[in-house]
LUMNULO-970164 format. One record per atom (N, C-alpha, C, O): z, y, x; residue in one letter. Coordinates in steps of 0.2 Angstrom, whole numbers, plus 5000, padded with zeros to 4 digits. Atoms other than C-alpha are relative to their C-alpha. Example, Ala and Ser with C-alpha at 12.3 -4.5 7.8 and 13.67 -1.06 7.14 Angstrom:
500049945004a503949785062a500050065004a500350055009a499949944996s503649955068s500350054996s500450114999s
END
This chain:
500650045003x483554125015x500049935003x499849894999x500050074997x483553985028x500549964997x500449894996x499450045002x485253935022x499949974993x500149914991x500250025007x484653925004x499549945000x499649894996x500550055000x483153815008x500349945003x500249885000x499750064997x484153695019x500549974995x500549914994x499550035005x485453675005x499649974995x499849914992x500450035005x484053634993x499749945002x499749894998x500250064997x483353505004x500549945000x500449894999x499550045000x484953425006x500249974993x500349914992x499950025007x485253414987x499449954998x499649914994x500550045002x483553344985x500049935003x499949885000x499950074997x483853204998x500549964997x500449904996x499550045003x485453154990x499849984993x500049924991x500350035006x484553144973x499649945001x499649894997x500550064999x483253024980x500449945002x500349894999x499550064998x484652914988x500349974994x500449914993x499750035006x485552904971x499549974996x499749914993x500550035004x483952864962x499849935003x499849884999x500250074997x483552724974x500549954999x500449894998x499550045001x485252654973x500049974992x500249924991x500050025007x485152654954x499449954998x499549904994x500650055001x483452564954x500249935003x500049885000x499950064997x484052434966x500649964996x500649904995x499450035004x485652404955x499749984993x500049934991x500250025007x484752404938x499449955001x499449904997x500650045000x483052334943x500149935003x499949884999x499950064997x483552194954x500549964996x500549904995x499550035004x485052154943x499749984994x499949934991x500350025007x483952144928x499549945001x499549894997x500450064999x482752014936x500349955004x500049895004x499650064996x484051914946x500749994997x501150044996x499450025003x485451824938x500549995005x500549955010x499550014995x487051844947x500349935000x500549904994x499750075000x487851674953x500650004996x500849944993x499350005003x489551724946x499950004993x500449984989x500150005008x488851734928x499749934998x499749924992x500250075002x488251554929x500549954999x501049965002x499550055001x489251414922x499749935003x499249915002x500250064996x489251254933x500649965001x501249995001x499450054998x490351104937x500150015007x499749995012x499849994993x491251154953x500349935003x500849935004x499850074997x491250974959x499349975002x498850005002x500650034998x490050844965x499649964994x499149944994x500350035006x489750774947x499750054995x499650114996x500349965005x488950844931x500550004994x500949964993x499650005006x489650884914x499650004994x499050024994x500350005007x489250874895x500550014995x501149994996x499650005006x489950914878x499749974994x499149984993x500350045006x489750804863x500550004994x501049964994x499649995006x490550864847x500849985001x501149944998x499350014999x492350884853x500249965006x500849955007x499950054994x492150764868x499750045006x499150065006x500249974994x492050844885x500049955006x500449915007x500150054994x491350744900x500050055006x499650105006x499949964994x491850824917x499949965006x500249915007x500050034993x491350784935x499849935000x500049895003x500350075001x490350624930x499549995006x499150035007x500450024995x489650544945x500049925001x500449894998x500050074998x489250364953x500149995007x499850035011x499950024993x489950294969x499749935001x499849894997x500350074998x488950154977x499949995007x499850045011x500150014993x488750074994x499350005002x499150005008x500750004998x486850064993x499649974994x499849954989x500450035005x485350014983x500149934999x500149895004x499950075002x485549854974x500749985000x500849924997x499250015001x487449864975x500350024994x499950054990x499749975006x488649894962x500250075001x500350095006x499749935000x489250064957x500650014995x500749974991x499449995005x490750134949x500050074998x499950125001x500149935003x490750284937x500750035001x501250015000x499449964999x491950424941x500050064995x499450084993x500049945004x492450574931x500650004995x501049954995x499549995005x493550634916x499750014993x499250054993x500249995007x493250614897x500650024996x501149994996x499549975004x494250724886x499850004993x499350024991x500150015008x494450694867x500450064997x501050054996x499749945003x494750864859x500049994992x500150044988x500150015008x494350794841x500749974997x501249965001x499450025004x495650734828x499949934998x500349904994x500050075001x495150554829x499849965006x499550005011x500250044994x494850414842x499250005000x498949994995x500750004999x493150404849x499849955006x500249935009x500350044995x492050294860x499450035003x498950055000x500649974997x490850364873x499649945003x499949905007x500450064997x489450244878x499450035005x499150085003x500549984994x488350264894x499549945000x499749885000x500650055000x486650174893x499750005007x499350045009x500350014993x486250114911x499549944999x499449904995x500550055000x484750004915x500249935000x499949894997x499750075000x485849854918x500449994994x500649934993x499650015006x486749874901x500450064998x500550115002x499649955002x487849984891x500749995002x501049945003x499350004998x489650034896x500350054996x500150114995x499749965004x490850104884x500750025002x501149985005x499449984998x492450204886x500450024994x500150074990x499749985006x493750224872x500550055002x500950055007x499649954999x494750384871x500450024994x500150034989x499649995006x496250414859x499950084998x499850125003x500049935002x496250584849x500550045004x501150025005x499649964996x496950724860x500249985006x500650015010x499950034994x496950614875x499450015005x498950035003x500550004995x495950604891x500049935004x500549905005x500050064996x495350454902x499750025006x499250055007x500349994993x495150474921x499749945002x500149895003x500450074997x493850344927x500249995007x500149935009x499850024993x494650354944x500649955000x500849925005x499450045001x496150264937x499849925000x499349914998x500250074999x496150074941x500049974993x499749924992x500050035007x496550044922x499450024996x499349994991x500649975004x494950134917x499349995004x498950035003x500650014996x493650064929x499449984996x499449944992x500650025003x491850064924x499549985006x499350025009x500450034994x490849954936x499349994997x499249954992x500750015002x488949964934x499749955006x499649975011x500350054995x488049814943x499350025001x498950054997x500750004998x486449824953x499750074999x499250084995x500349935000x486150014955x499350005004x499349985010x500750014997x484250024959x499950075004x499450075008x500149944996x484450204967x500550005006x501049965006x499650004994x485150244984x500550065000x500350114996x499549945000x486650374987x499550065002x499250055007x500449944999x485950544987x499550014994x499250074993x500449995006x484850514972x500450004994x501050014994x499749995007x485250524953x499849944996x499249924996x500150045005x485350404939x499750054994x500050074990x500349955005x484050514929x500049974993x499949924991x500150015008x484050524910x500549954998x500249914994x499650055002x485550424908x500350024993x500650074993x499849985007x485950424889x500849994999x501049945001x499350005002x487750464884x500150024993x499850074991x499949995007x488250454866x500750004998x501149965000x499350015003x489850484855x499950054994x499650104994x500049965007x490150544837x499350014998x499250074995x500749995003x488350514832x499650065004x499150085001x500449954996x487750634846x499949975006x500349945009x500150034993x486950594862x499750065004x499450115002x500349964996x486350684877x499849965007x500049905007x500250044994x485450634894x500350045006x500350105006x499749974994x486350664911x499649975006x499449915006x500250024994x485650654928x500649995005x500950045008x499450024997x487150564936x499950005008x499549955010x500150014993x487250594955x500349945003x500849925000x499750064997x487550444966x500250025007x499850055011x499749984993x488650464982x500349935003x500449884999x499750064997x489350344994x500750015003x501050065001x499449994998x490950325003x500150045007x500650035010x499949974993x490650435018x500550055000x500950065004x499449965001x491850565011x500649964999x500649924994x499350045001x493650505012x500350004993x500649954991x499750005007x494050564995x499749954995x499949944990x500350045004x492850444988x500049935002x499849884999x500150074997x492950295000x500549954996x500349894995x499550055003x494450214990x499749994993x500049944990x500250025007x493450214974x499349965000x499149944995x500550054999x492050104981x500149944996x500749924996x499950065004x491749954969x500449955004x500849915001x499750064996x492249834983x500650025004x500949985008x499549974996x493649944990x500649964999x501049945004x499450045002x495049854981x500049935002x500549905005x500050074998x494449684984x500049995007x500349945010x500050014993x494149715002x500750015003x500949985008x499349994998x495949785004x500449934999x500849915003x499650065002x496649624995x499849955005x500249915007x500350054995x495549515006x500350015007x500549965010x499749984993x496149605022x500749985000x500949955005x499350015000x497949595017x500149925000x500649905003x499950085001x497749405012x499949975007x500349935009x500150034993x496949365029x500550015005x500649975009x499549984995x498149465039x500749964999x501049945004x499450045001x499549365030x500049935002x500449905004x500150074998x498749195033x499949995007x500149945010x500050014993x498449225051x500650015004x501050065003x499349994997x499949185061x500050055006x499550055010x500049964994x500449315073x500249975006x500649925006x499850034994x500649285091x500850015001x501050075002x499250005000x502549245092x500250015007x499949985012x499749994993x503549295107x500349945002x500849924999x499750074998x503949135117x500750015001x501050065004x499349994999x505749105117x500249995007x499949955011x499850004993x506649135133x500449945001x500849924998x499650064998x507248985142x500650025003x500750065007x499349984998x509048995144x500149995007x500049935010x499950014993x509549025162x500749965001x501249994998x499450044999x510848895167x500550045004x500450075009x499549964997x512448985171x500449955005x500449895004x499650044995x513648925185x500549974996x500950004993x499550045004x514648785178x500750015003x500750015009x499449994997x516448805180x500349945004x500249885001x499850064996x517148695194x500749984997x501250024997x499350025003x518548585187x500550015005x500449985011x499449994995x520148635196x500549944998x500849944993x499550065001x521248475198x500750034999x500950075002x499449985002x522848495190x500549955003x500449895005x499550044997x524448425198x500249954995x500549964990x499950065004x524648255191x500749985001x501049975006x499350014999x526448215187x500149935003x499849885000x499950064997x527048075198x500549964997x501149994995x499550045004x527947935189x500649985005x500549955010x499350014996x529747925195x500249934998x500449924992x499750065002x530347745195x500750014998x501150045001x499349995003x531847725184x500449935002x500149885003x499650064999x533247605187x499949954995x499949964989x500150055005x533047435179x500649994996x501250004998x499450005004x534147415164x500349935001x500049885003x499650064998x535547285166x499849954995x499649964989x500150055005x535247115159x500449994995x501050004995x499650015006x535847085142x500449945001x500249895002x499550055000x537446985142x499949964993x499949984988x500150045006x537146835130x500650004996x501149994998x499550005005x538146845115x500049934997x499549904996x499950075003x538846685107x500250014993x500750064991x499850005007x539046655089x500749975000x500849925003x499450035000x540846625084x500049924998x500549894999x500050075003x540346465075x499849955006x499949895005x500250054995x539646395091x500649995005x501050035006x499450034996x540746295103x499850035007x499350035010x500149974994x541046395119x500149945005x500749915005x499950054995x540846275134x500650025005x500750075007x499449994996x542446255144x499850015007x499349985010x500249994993x542446305162x500149945004x500549905002x500050064996x542146185175x500749995004x500950045006x499350014997x543746105183x499950025007x499450005011x500049984993x544146175200x500549955004x500949925001x499650054996x544846065214x500750025002x500750085004x499449984998x546646065216x500249995007x500049945010x499850004993x547346105233x500749975000x501250004997x499350034999x548845985238x500550055003x500350085008x499549964997x550446075242x500449965004x500749915001x499650044996x551446005256x500650045002x500650105003x499449974998x553246045259x500249995007x499949945010x499850004993x553946085276x500549945001x501149964999x499550054999x554845925281x500250005007x499950015012x499750004993x556045925295x500249935002x500549925007x
END
């Protein structure tokens, strides 16, 4: 009898636990939207769709209030014709043309959109910025970020000009040249006197015998004194 009562209590307790689990699963799930069911831009920017045009990860990078800003993000044209997307900023409108079936990455140097004189500071948003295309428009709260994160530092409006200026000044500044070493005088070779050939005197050449031309008269030899000859007289 005791075994039957104990078994019944265990079954009742298990039933209560299952009921509580079902209530928590259905009741809380009913009033609380699961985060995984929400669609959101997994990035720092915002997104929007305009009649076949998709705007993804749209944001603004700026150095601070009053400075210039640069628009970042990607615009995809999934329509069958070329489109123009226009952003209406307080300082004026900026337009981006996208060919049909193509996309434009605003991070590219060929597609820069510079917005002057941003009145908000990084961390705030450009609230209610009107974006229009294909006769349709919507408003975006475009977030403003600065160059603190290294992945955005190179996109700052003045980043390219700063690099060019730095490279130019570096090239113009003469670098400290290493002084040329003074050549150390080497021991000069001592001239070794060579044996000078002593001039050997040669015998003087015989005087040339004067020659006479046959046409000239040869002088007769001078007469010699005759010695008288005496005979032996007896």
